[in-house]
N, C-alpha and C positions, 0 to 999 in steps of 0.2 A: 478549705481543700480550695487546692487551682484549677481544676477541672471540674465541669458539673456536665454526670450522663445523661447524655435523653438516655432514658433504663428501656423506652418498648426497644429503641433502633438498636439500642446493644446489645440487648436479651437477643431479639432477632437474629439479630447478623455473629451474635453468639454462637446462638444450637443451630444455625445453619452452619457456620464455618465448623461446628462439631462435630458433623454427622449427630444432631441426637435429634428430635420429635419437639414440631411444636402444633397443639392441638387445642379445641378450645374448650372447653368448659367451665362448670358453675362449680363452686364452694357446693357441698352437698350432693346436688344432680345424681341421679348413677350410674357407678359404673358399670362400660359394657363387661362383659362374663369375659372377652378373651381382647387384649390390649391390641388395639392399629399393629403394632411391631412387637418383637421377642422382647423380652424385659429380664432384666436382673436387680440386682438393689446395692447402694452402697451408702458408708457412714457419714450421718451427719456427722463435723472432725467442728472442736475448737481451731485455733488459728493464728496465725498473722499472713495477711495480706496484703502485697505491693503492686502497681502498678510503671513502666519503666520508658520513657522514649530513648531512642537508639540515635546519634549523631557520630560522625567523622571525626578521627580524630589523628592526630600522629605524635608520637613523643621524641620530645626535647629536653632543655636544658635552660631555666628559669634565667633573664635576665640577656643583657646586648651590653657591653662595655666597651671601652678602650680603652689601651694602653700607649702615653706621649709621655715623649722625652721631657720634661722641664730641667734639665739640666742647663750647665751656658756651656753648649760644645762640648767635641771631645768624637771619640769615630766609635759607633757599635764593632763591640769584640766577643759578641755572648749574645743570641736569642733563639726562642721555642725553637721545639718543635708543636707545631698543632696535634691537638689533643692530650698534650701535657696539661696534670694538674699540678697546680703553684697555691702551696700555703701560705699561712701570717710567715714575715722573714726568711719564707724560700726565694731565692733570685729567681725573678721573672728575665733581666735583658743587664750586658755585661755595655759597660764604657770605659773605653780603657782599663781595660779588662779589674772595674770594676763593682761590685757586680751593685742593681740597682735590688731594692727588699720588696716586699707586698708585707703594707702595713695595709688594716678592714678600715675604713673609714666611712662612711657617707656624703663625702663630696672629697674633692680633689685638693692638697697643698699649691697655698699661693703665696709665702715668700718664705723662707731661713725662720729655724726654729733656737733660737739663740737667748740670753740676758739682756736683758731689754727689753722686747719687745712687746704689743701688750697684749692682754687674755685674750680671748677664740674660742672658737671650739672647735678649730683648728689641733689647741695646743692642747685639748681635753682628748681631742680623737688621736694625739700622737704619745699622750702619756694611758691609753685607756688602753698601746699596744705594749708599750713597757713595761704596762702593769700584769699584760697580759704574758708576756717571757720570762714574768720575774724579779725583775728593775726595779720595778715601784713599788709601794706597797699601795697609793692609790690616786686617782686619777680627778684632777678640779681643771678650770679656764684656767690657772694663771701659769707662768715660769718661770720658773724658781729654783734657788741652788740644790732642793733635791730631784727639781727634773734633767738638771744641770749632772750628779751624780748619774741617775739613767741612766743619760743619755751615753756619757763613760764607760760603766757599766758593758750597753748593748755593744759600743765599739769596740772593745775588750772581747766580747767573747767571739765577736765576727769578723777576727782582722783588721781591725779600718784604724787611724790614726786616727786616735783619742781625744778629741779638739774638747767637745762638753758641746757642741754646734752640731748640728742636724742641717746642710745642703738643702737646698731648695733642690730637689731632683734626686737626691741619693735614697729616698722608699718616694714606689709610687702608692700611692695611694685606691682604696678599691673597695665595694658595698661587701667584699668577702674572699675563703677561695676560691680561682679563679680555671678556669679548662680553655686552655685555647684552641681558637677555632680555625682563626688564619693570622699569620706573621705575610706584613706589606715588608718590611726594611730591608734592606738587605744588609749582612754584614761589609766591615768596612767602609760604609758609608758615616756622612757623618751625623751625629744625632743629631735632637732638639726641629728645627723647625717650626713647627707645633702641626706637625701629621702625627697620627698614627701610627703606633712601632708596630701590632696587635688590634686583633681586636679574641673580646674571649665571651665566655658566659659563666654565669653561678654552675657549684656541682651539682646544684638539686634536680632532677629528672622530676618533669612534669608533662603533661599531655596540653598542645592545646587543642581547643577543637571551634570549629566555625558548625554554629546553630543558627537554619533558618529563619530570617527575617521572625516571619512568621508562627513561630511556636515560638521564639524565648517565653512567654509567659510559661513555657512548660521549664524553666531552666532558673534557679537562682543558688546565686550564693550560699555554701551550705552544706546543698544535697547531696548526697552521697551514691555514690556510682561502683559500678562495676568496669573496670577498662581488659579487655579482653587485650591479649599480647598478641605480637604474627607468628606465635607457640605458641597458642591455644590458651594459653594463662590464662586461665581468672585471676584482679589482684584488686582489690576497695582501694578507694579513694574517695575526694569530693571534690564538689567544684568550690575552686578561691574564687573566683573573680568571672567576672563576664561586662565586655563592653558595655559602658552607654551610649557606644557608637557605633553605628550599621556598618559591613566594610562593602562600599558603593563597588560593582563587579565591571570589571574593567572592558573595554569593550571588545565582541565579536563579534565572527563574522554572522554568526544568529543571535543580532542581542535576547531575542526573545527568550533561549536558553538560559541568560545570563541570571544569576541568585543574590538577591542581595542576604548576606552574612553577614552574621554577632560573632567573633571574635569571641574567645574564655579559656578560662588555664584551672587545666586541673592536677593537686598537688595529689599523690600517694603514697600513698600508708607507711606502706617504705621503697622509699625512692632508690634505693640499695639496685629492686628489682630491676630498672628501665637502662641501667649500665648497659653499654655499646652500643642497643640500640638507637640509639640519636634518627633519627627522621624517619622511625618504623611509622609506617600507620598505623594505625592501630581504634576499634569501634572501643563507642563509651556504648554505657546503658548509665542511663541516671535517672534515678528513681525517685517516680512525681511524689505519689500520695502511698500509706504505708495505714493501714487498720490494726490495731493488733486484739487479741483472743476474742474476735469474730466467730460466731457461724458459720462456715460454708458448706456449699454442697457445689456437685459438678457442674459445669454448666450446664448440659443435659439433660441433668432435672428437672428442669424448668418447664412450661405449659403454661398455656397464654393463657387466660379467663376468657368466658365468652362477654362480664357484663367490662375487662377492660382490667390490667392488672396481670399478677403469676401468680405459679404458686407449682408444687409438689406432691404428689404422690409418698402420702407416707408408708409403709405395708408396720401391722405385728401382727406378725403366724399368718392367718389368711386375713383379719383383717384390708383395707385399701383404704386410706381417706385423702382426701383431694384437699388439702391445706392451703389458703394462701398466703402467699409471701409480698414483701416488702424487698427484692432487687436490690445489693447495694453494690462495693465495687469488684467489678474483677482481672482476678488477677488471669493469665495462661487456664486453664481444663478449670478454674472453681469460684463459683460466686459468691462471696458472703448475702447470706438472709437477716433479713430482720422481719417481727413481729410471726404470727404463729404458735401452733399447740409443736415446735421440738426440742426436740432439745439433743447433748451434744450423743452419741452411740447409737438412734434415729434410723431406723433403715431409710431408704431412700428408691425411688423405683428410675430407672434408670438407663437406656436405648439398650441390649445387649450389642457389643460389638463384633 
C-alpha cells in the first residue's frame, strides 16, 4: 500500500461527512430498546473497492519535433498548413517543386545515401522505410545493391529522377506520423540555413498532468486513471510517465501562492477520443489503491467502541448484535470490514435517511 490510513481519524471523518452516527458501545453490552436515531438496514456486500486522487490536466499530443531543411539550397515552393497530419512517404514541404517526404526514424539523417557509404543506423532507418513501403525485403545496416535497387523502385513510384541515390534533404526523418503545429518559414524564401521550417507533434493524443510535489507518492507510472473530458465523457487511460524532476514555479506577485509541481503524461486507451481537443482542460482521477473481493458495509454502519476500534450492529430478525470489525479501505460511501462474525448478505444497521 502506498498510503497508510489512520483508521480512527478517517472513520470519524467519513461517518461525520455522510451524516452517520458515532456512538460508544462495548461488544456484548446491553443494547437500548430504542436507538438514538431512526435506523434501517443495509446488506453486507462482497465487492471491489478503490481510492483515487484528482489532478488537473490538459489534452494534447505527444512529442515536440522540428523539421529543418537539410538540402543544398533552393526555394520553398510548398508548405503544409497547421493541423495537417502527415504519414510515411507523404510530402512535408517542397523545394523547387520537389517534394521532401517523411520517413520514420529516431534520429535525423546526416549524409546522402549512396553506394560505397559506410554502414550505420541511418542506413538501417532508410531501409526500414523502403521495406515498409514494399520496395525491400528486409533491412540491415549496410548499403548494398539491393538497397540501391529499392531506392530506384521508390523513386520511380514517387515520380522522382531514378538514380539509386538519396540526397541529403530529399527526405526528413521523424519518429513517426506528425501533426503540424506551426509553420515558421515563408513560401518563396530560400530553404536551408538550419532554422526550423515548421514544428510538429506526434498524432498520439495524451494528457499532460501536473501533480503537486507533496502528492507524488500517490502517483506512479502504470497507475490506471479515468479522464473526464470537457463534454463530461469519462475515458480510461494510464500514467505513462512521471518526471523525476519538479517544475519550479515562476516568480509571481504573491510567491506564497506558488506551488512546486511534477509534470507527467497520461496515455488514453483509445487515443482517438482526444482528437480535435488540443489543449482542452480535463480532470484526471488516478486510482491509488484497490482491494478486490472484500466484505464492505456503508460507512454510516460504523460505530465507535468504548474500548477503541469500531463495530457494526448486525440484525437477524429481532436480534441486534454489536460486532467488532477492523475498517480497511474507504471508498466513497463504502468501507472494507475485516474480522468479526459477518458474512455476505448479512443485514447491518444504518441511520435511516
